C-alpha positions in Angstrom: 28.2 -252.5 64.7 30.2 -250.5 66.3 30.1 -249.9 70.2 29.0 -246.2 70.6 25.5 -246.4 69.7 25.0 -249.1 72.9 27.3 -246.9 74.9 25.5 -243.5 74.7 22.0 -245.7 75.4 23.8 -246.7 78.4 24.5 -243.7 79.4 21.9 -242.3 79.0 19.4 -244.8 80.6 21.3 -245.1 83.9 20.3 -241.3 85.0 16.5 -242.6 85.4 17.5 -246.2 86.7 19.3 -244.5 89.5 16.5 -241.9 90.1 14.4 -245.3 90.3 16.4 -246.9 93.0 14.3 -245.6 95.7 11.7 -246.6 96.0 12.3 -250.5 93.9 12.6 -251.2 98.1 9.5 -249.7 99.0 5.6 -251.8 99.1 2.9 -252.0 96.4 2.3 -252.2 93.2 0.1 -251.6 89.8 1.0 -254.5 87.4 -1.3 -253.0 83.7 -2.0 -254.6 80.1 -2.9 -252.3 77.3 -3.5 -252.2 73.4 -2.1 -249.0 71.7 -2.2 -247.4 68.0 0.6 -244.7 66.8 4.3 -244.1 65.8 6.5 -246.1 65.3 4.7 -249.2 67.1 1.4 -248.9 64.5 -0.9 -252.1 66.6 0.9 -252.9 69.3 0.4 -254.9 72.9 2.5 -252.9 76.2 2.7 -255.3 79.5 4.3 -253.0 82.3 4.2 -252.4 86.4 4.2 -249.6 88.3 5.7 -250.1 91.5 6.9 -247.7 95.2 5.5 -245.7 98.1 2.1 -246.3 98.2 1.0 -248.0 95.0 -1.7 -248.0 94.6 -1.4 -247.5 98.4 -4.0 -246.9 101.3 -6.1 -244.4 100.4 -8.0 -241.1 102.7 -10.9 -239.9 102.1 -12.0 -242.5 98.7 -9.1 -242.2 97.0 -5.2 -243.3 97.3 -2.2 -241.6 95.8 1.3 -242.5 94.8 4.6 -242.6 93.2 7.2 -244.6 92.3 9.4 -246.6 89.6 7.1 -247.4 86.0 8.7 -250.2 84.4 6.7 -250.9 80.5 7.4 -253.1 77.3 5.3 -252.9 74.2 5.3 -255.2 70.9 3.5 -254.2 68.0 3.7 -254.4 63.8 6.2 -251.6 63.6 9.0 -251.9 66.8 9.5 -252.3 70.4 10.0 -250.7 73.1 11.1 -251.0 76.6 10.7 -247.8 79.1 11.9 -246.8 82.2 10.7 -243.9 84.4 8.8 -242.9 87.5 5.5 -242.6 88.2 2.3 -241.4 89.2 -0.8 -243.0 90.6 -4.7 -241.8 91.9 -7.1 -244.8 92.7 -10.6 -243.9 93.6 -12.1 -246.1 96.4 -13.7 -248.3 94.0 -9.7 -248.5 92.2 -12.0 -248.4 88.7 -11.8 -244.7 88.1 -7.8 -243.7 87.8 -5.1 -240.9 87.1 -1.5 -242.3 85.9 1.0 -240.2 84.8 4.3 -240.9 84.3 7.9 -240.3 82.3 10.0 -242.9 81.0 13.0 -243.7 79.2 12.7 -245.2 76.2 15.1 -247.4 74.0 12.6 -248.4 70.6 13.8 -250.8 68.0 11.6 -250.6 64.8 11.3 -253.5 62.3 10.5 -253.3 58.7 7.7 -251.4 58.4 7.3 -249.1 61.3 5.3 -245.7 61.1 7.2 -242.6 60.6 10.0 -244.0 61.0 13.5 -245.6 60.1 13.2 -249.5 59.8 15.3 -251.0 61.2 17.2 -248.7 63.2 17.8 -248.0 67.4 16.3 -244.9 68.8 16.5 -243.9 72.6 14.4 -241.0 73.6 11.4 -239.6 76.5 7.9 -240.4 76.5 4.8 -238.8 78.7 2.1 -240.8 79.2 -1.1 -240.2 80.6 -4.0 -243.0 81.2 -7.9 -241.6 82.4 -10.0 -245.0 83.4 -9.2 -247.0 80.6 -8.2 -244.6 77.9 -4.3 -243.7 77.4 -2.5 -240.9 75.6 1.1 -240.4 75.1 3.9 -238.3 73.7 7.0 -238.8 72.8 10.4 -237.8 71.2 13.7 -239.9 70.2 16.5 -240.1 68.5 17.8 -241.9 66.0 21.7 -243.9 67.0 22.6 -244.9 63.8 23.9 -242.7 61.1 22.2 -243.4 58.1 21.5 -241.4 54.3 17.8 -242.1 54.9 15.2 -240.8 56.9 14.9 -238.2 59.9 17.2 -238.6 62.9 14.2 -237.9 65.0 11.2 -239.1 65.7 8.2 -238.3 67.5 6.0 -240.6 68.6 2.2 -240.8 69.2 -0.6 -242.7 70.4 -3.9 -243.3 71.9 -5.4 -247.1 73.5 -6.3 -248.7 76.5 -4.3 -249.5 79.7 -6.2 -252.6 82.3 -5.0 -252.8 85.6 -4.1 -257.2 86.0 -5.7 -258.3 89.1 -6.9 -256.7 92.2 -6.4 -254.5 94.3 -5.6 -255.9 98.4 -7.8 -255.4 100.8 -6.6 -253.5 104.1 -7.2 -255.2 107.1 
């Protein structure tokens, strides 16, 4: 295995980590888990956290809004994914109806039988997601790092699933 794909991976992910760094020290967190179906994971479980300025934050006039860093890992029947990026969270006063939008740099490693991707391959790319209440939709595109004769070099990803918050927000005094 050559070191070139690893260096390219670090070079692509580093700018996203630098963008995320200023919000790491700010208070607020929105941890979640989820289940989804899509490419290349097929059926998958997700675990992530969005943290930063006012997430979930104190609200005004019945809702709270904030932005920050998002980190998410997914393990599925067809692949595993790790993503880091930026998110925006809007919560209602009841904290049950929410909207989360995010854009992440992702690294994907496929297993033996991924959906619509080359087996045993590594991809780097970008994924965007939108969650409304508990329903989550994602779309993305990734480039395969290995040079192989079989399969496409580009992976167009999609997913649909559920996303559920872990724990409850702290009440403000």
